[in-house]
C-alpha positions in Angstrom: -8.4 29.4 -1.8 -11.8 28.2 -2.9 -14.7 27.5 -0.6 -13.8 23.8 0.0 -10.2 24.6 0.8 -11.3 27.2 3.4 -13.7 24.8 5.0 -11.1 22.1 5.3 -8.6 24.5 6.9 -11.2 25.8 9.2 -12.3 22.4 10.4 -8.8 21.2 10.9 -7.5 24.3 12.6 -10.5 24.2 15.1 -10.5 20.5 15.6 -10.0 20.7 19.3 -13.1 22.9 19.8 -15.1 20.8 17.4 -14.4 17.7 19.5 -15.0 19.5 22.8 -11.3 19.2 23.8 -11.4 15.4 23.9 -8.7 15.2 21.3 -6.4 17.9 22.7 -3.7 15.7 24.1 -3.2 13.7 20.9 -3.3 16.7 18.6 -0.7 18.6 20.7 1.7 15.7 20.2 1.5 15.7 16.4 4.2 17.3 14.3 2.0 19.0 11.8 4.0 21.0 9.2 2.7 23.3 6.5 -0.8 21.9 6.7 -2.1 23.8 3.8 0.7 24.8 1.5 -0.5 25.3 -2.0 1.4 22.8 -4.2 1.6 23.8 -7.8 3.2 21.9 -10.6 6.9 22.6 -10.7 7.6 22.9 -14.4 11.3 22.5 -14.0 10.7 19.3 -12.0 8.3 18.1 -14.7 10.9 18.8 -17.4 13.5 16.8 -15.4 11.4 13.6 -15.8 12.3 11.8 -19.1 9.5 11.9 -21.7 9.6 8.1 -21.7 8.2 8.1 -18.1 5.4 10.4 -19.1 4.4 8.3 -22.1 0.6 8.2 -22.2 0.1 10.6 -19.3 -2.8 12.9 -20.3 -3.1 16.5 -19.0 -5.8 15.6 -16.5 -3.5 13.0 -14.9 -0.3 15.0 -15.2 -1.6 17.8 -13.0 -1.7 15.5 -10.0 0.8 12.7 -10.9 3.8 15.0 -11.4 3.4 17.1 -8.2 2.5 14.0 -6.2 5.6 12.2 -7.3 7.6 15.2 -6.4 6.0 15.3 -2.9 6.7 11.6 -2.3 10.4 12.1 -3.3 10.7 15.1 -1.0 9.0 13.2 1.8 11.4 10.3 1.5 14.6 12.3 0.8 15.3 12.9 4.5 15.5 9.2 5.2 19.0 7.8 5.3 20.0 5.2 2.7 20.3 2.6 5.4 16.6 3.1 6.1 15.5 3.8 2.6 11.9 2.5 2.3 10.5 0.2 -0.4 7.4 1.4 -2.2 4.1 -0.5 -2.2 1.5 1.2 -4.5 -2.1 0.2 -4.4 -4.6 1.1 -7.2 -1.7 1.8 -9.6 -3.8 1.8 -12.7 -1.6 2.1 -15.8 1.5 2.7 -13.7 2.4 6.3 -14.5 3.3 7.1 -10.9 5.0 3.8 -10.1 7.2 4.1 -13.2 8.4 7.6 -12.2 9.1 6.5 -8.6 10.9 3.3 -9.7 12.9 4.7 -12.6 13.4 8.4 -11.9 13.8 8.2 -8.1 15.3 4.7 -8.0 13.0 3.1 -5.4 12.1 -0.6 -5.5 8.4 -0.4 -6.2 5.7 -3.0 -6.1 2.4 -1.8 -7.6 -0.9 -3.6 -7.4 -4.1 -3.0 -9.4 -7.2 -5.2 -9.8 -7.3 -4.8 -13.5 -4.9 -7.2 -15.2 -5.2 -5.3 -18.5 -3.9 -2.1 -16.9 -1.1 -4.1 -15.2 0.0 -5.6 -18.4 -0.1 -2.2 -20.1 2.1 -0.7 -17.4 4.7 -3.4 -17.7 4.6 -3.3 -21.4 5.5 0.4 -21.3 8.2 -0.1 -18.6 9.8 -2.8 -20.6 10.2 -0.5 -23.6 12.5 1.7 -21.5 14.4 -1.0 -19.7 17.6 -2.7 -20.9 17.1 -6.3 -21.9 19.2 -7.7 -19.0 16.8 -6.1 -16.5 13.7 -7.7 -18.0 12.0 -10.9 -16.7 9.2 -13.0 -18.0 5.6 -12.7 -16.8 4.2 -15.1 -14.3 0.6 -16.0 -14.0 -1.3 -17.0 -10.8 -4.8 -18.3 -10.2 -7.5 -17.8 -12.8 -9.3 -14.8 -14.2 -12.2 -15.5 -11.9 -10.2 -16.0 -8.7 -10.1 -12.7 -6.8 -8.2 -14.3 -3.9 -5.0 -14.8 -5.8 -2.7 -12.6 -7.9 -3.7 -13.1 -11.5 -0.6 -11.7 -13.1 2.9 -10.6 -11.9 5.9 -9.3 -13.8 9.1 -7.5 -13.0 10.9 -4.9 -15.0 14.0 -3.2 -13.4 13.0 -1.6 -10.1 9.3 -2.2 -10.8 7.0 -5.2 -10.2 3.4 -5.0 -11.1 0.7 -7.4 -9.8 -2.9 -7.9 -10.7 -5.0 -8.6 -7.7 -8.1 -7.3 -6.0 -7.3 -6.5 -2.3 -10.6 -6.9 -0.4 -9.3 -7.5 3.1 -6.3 -7.1 5.4 -5.6 -10.8 4.9 -5.3 -10.3 1.2 -3.2 -7.2 1.8 -0.8 -9.0 4.0 -0.6 -12.1 1.8 0.4 -10.1 -1.3 3.1 -8.3 0.7 4.6 -11.5 2.2 4.3 -13.7 -0.9 4.9 -11.2 -3.7 6.3 -7.9 -2.5 8.9 -8.8 0.1 10.6 -11.4 -2.2 10.8 -8.8 -4.9 12.2 -6.2 -2.5 15.1 -8.5 -1.7 16.2 -8.6 -5.4 19.3 -6.4 -5.9 19.2 -5.1 -2.3 21.4 -5.6 0.7 19.2 -7.7 2.9 21.7 -8.6 5.5 19.7 -6.7 8.1 16.4 -8.3 6.9 14.6 -5.0 7.7 12.0 -3.8 5.2 10.5 -0.3 5.9 7.7 0.3 3.4 6.0 3.4 2.2 2.3 2.9 1.2 1.4 5.0 -1.9 -2.0 5.4 -3.5 -2.9 8.0 -6.1 -6.6 8.8 -6.5 -7.7 6.0 -4.2 -11.4 5.6 -4.5 -14.0 6.0 -1.7 -13.7 4.0 1.4 -10.5 2.3 0.3 -8.5 5.3 1.8 -9.8 4.3 5.2 -9.1 0.6 4.7 -5.5 1.1 3.6 -4.7 3.5 6.4 -5.9 0.8 8.8 -4.1 -2.0 7.0 -0.8 -0.1 7.0 -1.1 0.5 10.8 -1.9 -3.1 11.4 0.7 -4.8 9.2 3.9 -6.1 10.9 6.2 -9.0 10.2 8.8 -9.7 12.8 8.9 -13.4 13.6 10.2 -15.0 10.4 13.8 -13.8 10.6 12.9 -10.6 8.9 11.0 -7.4 9.9 8.6 -5.5 7.6 6.4 -2.6 8.5 5.0 0.6 7.1 6.9 3.7 8.0 5.0 6.2 5.8 1.7 6.6 3.9 1.3 9.0 0.9 -2.2 9.1 -0.4 -4.5 11.1 -2.7 -8.1 10.2 -2.0 -10.9 10.7 -4.4 -14.6 9.8 -5.1 -15.8 10.9 -1.7 -19.4 10.5 -2.9 -18.9 6.7 -2.9 -18.1 6.6 0.7 -20.3 4.4 2.9 -18.1 4.2 6.1 -17.9 8.0 6.7 -17.5 9.1 9.5 -14.8 6.6 10.7 -12.8 8.5 13.3 -14.2 8.5 16.8 -14.1 12.2 17.1 -15.9 12.8 13.8 -18.6 10.3 14.8 -19.0 12.1 18.1 -19.2 15.4 16.3 -21.8 14.4 13.7 -23.8 11.9 15.7 -25.5 8.7 14.6 -28.1 10.2 12.3 -25.7 12.1 10.0 -26.8 11.9 6.3 -24.2 13.1 3.8 -27.0 13.3 1.1 -28.2 16.5 2.8 -24.8 18.1 3.1 -23.4 20.5 0.6 -20.7 18.8 -1.5 -17.9 21.2 -0.4 -18.8 20.8 3.2 -18.9 17.1 3.0 -15.6 16.9 1.2 -14.1 19.1 3.9 -15.5 16.8 6.6 -14.0 13.8 4.9 -10.5 15.3 4.8 -10.8 16.2 8.4 -12.1 12.6 9.2 -9.1 11.1 7.5 -6.8 13.4 9.5 -8.5 12.4 12.7 -8.3 8.7 11.9 -4.6 8.9 11.2 -4.0 10.6 14.6 -6.3 8.1 16.3 -4.2 5.2 14.9 -1.0 7.0 16.2 0.3 8.2 12.9 2.5 11.3 13.3 3.9 14.1 11.1 0.5 14.3 9.4 0.6 16.7 6.5 -2.3 17.6 4.3 -1.8 19.7 1.2 -4.1 21.0 -1.6 -2.4 19.2 -4.5 -4.1 20.3 -7.7 -7.3 20.1 -9.7 -9.5 19.6 -6.6 -7.4 16.9 -5.0 -5.6 16.7 -1.7 -2.4 14.8 -0.8 -2.1 13.2 2.6 1.3 12.2 4.0 2.0 10.7 7.5 4.6 8.8 9.3 4.2 5.6 11.3 6.2 3.4 13.6 4.8 0.2 15.0 7.9 -0.4 17.1 8.5 0.9 20.6 11.6 3.1 21.0 13.7 0.2 22.3 12.5 -2.1 19.5 13.2 0.1 16.4 15.1 -1.5 13.6 18.8 -0.5 13.4 
C-alpha cells in the first residue's frame, strides 16, 4: 500500500477514537466487509466483455471502468430477480460504463451527463451495436441554454441517455420521475410498480459526491401508485482538490474544527480525510454495508446499501 492508502485505512479503522466515541453505536451497527481489499483488473473478466463495448475506451479509463463495472455486477448479483434494481448513472460522460452495464449485464440503465455532445456520442456508439428493432429516435427538450430541462434524450436497447445539468435535488427528482421511471417500465414487468434503483457515478467530481449521496437518501416516490427509491450507491469520487464543502459529516467537522484549511494539508492526508468523511456521511445518513476499496490508478470505489422503508413497509 502507498502512503495515501495507509492513511485512509488508519483513519477509518480508528474512527471511533478520532471522534471521541460519539460515533461508536452507529459504527458498530454497520456491516462493513473487506474494507480495503485491493481490486486489480481481472484480465479474464475484461476479455469476457465484447470489444464493441470497449470501443474508444483508452487505457487510462480502462483501468478503472473495467474493474468498477465488475464490482457493480458483483454487488448486485446477490439481489433476486424480483428485486433487480434499475441503474441511474450520473456524470456518464461518453457512456463506456453504462454501455457495459446495460448490454453485458442486462440492466435497464438511464445515464445522465450535462454535455449533450458526449450523450449523443454515447448513443451513436450504442446504436452501432444494437439491432434495428431496438433502436428509437432521438427526442429533444428545452433549448441549448436551458439548464433546467433535459436537452436531449434517446433510447437504445437497455440504455437511455439524457443530457441535463443536475444542480439540485429538485432537478434530480424531476429527471427520475419524468424521464427515468417511464423508461424503466419499458420491457419490464411493472405489475408490482416497485422500482429499486442503484445510483452509479464513475469519477464523480468534487462536491458532487456529497450531493448525490444526499439526493439518493432523500429520494422517495410512494404516493402515485408506484414506489421508487434508491437501494444502493456505487461511486468513484475524484478531483478532491475542487471540494468546497469538506468536511460534511458531523464527526469530521467536530474532529477538524471550524478553522480547518485544506490548503495547508498534505495532499495524501487530505485525500484520506475526504474518503473518511464520505464514509462517515454515509453512516450518518443511515446507509449500511459500506464498503470502500482501493480500485486502481489512485481511485477508490465506494459501495453502500440503503433502505428508506421501515421493516414493515418494505416493497414485496
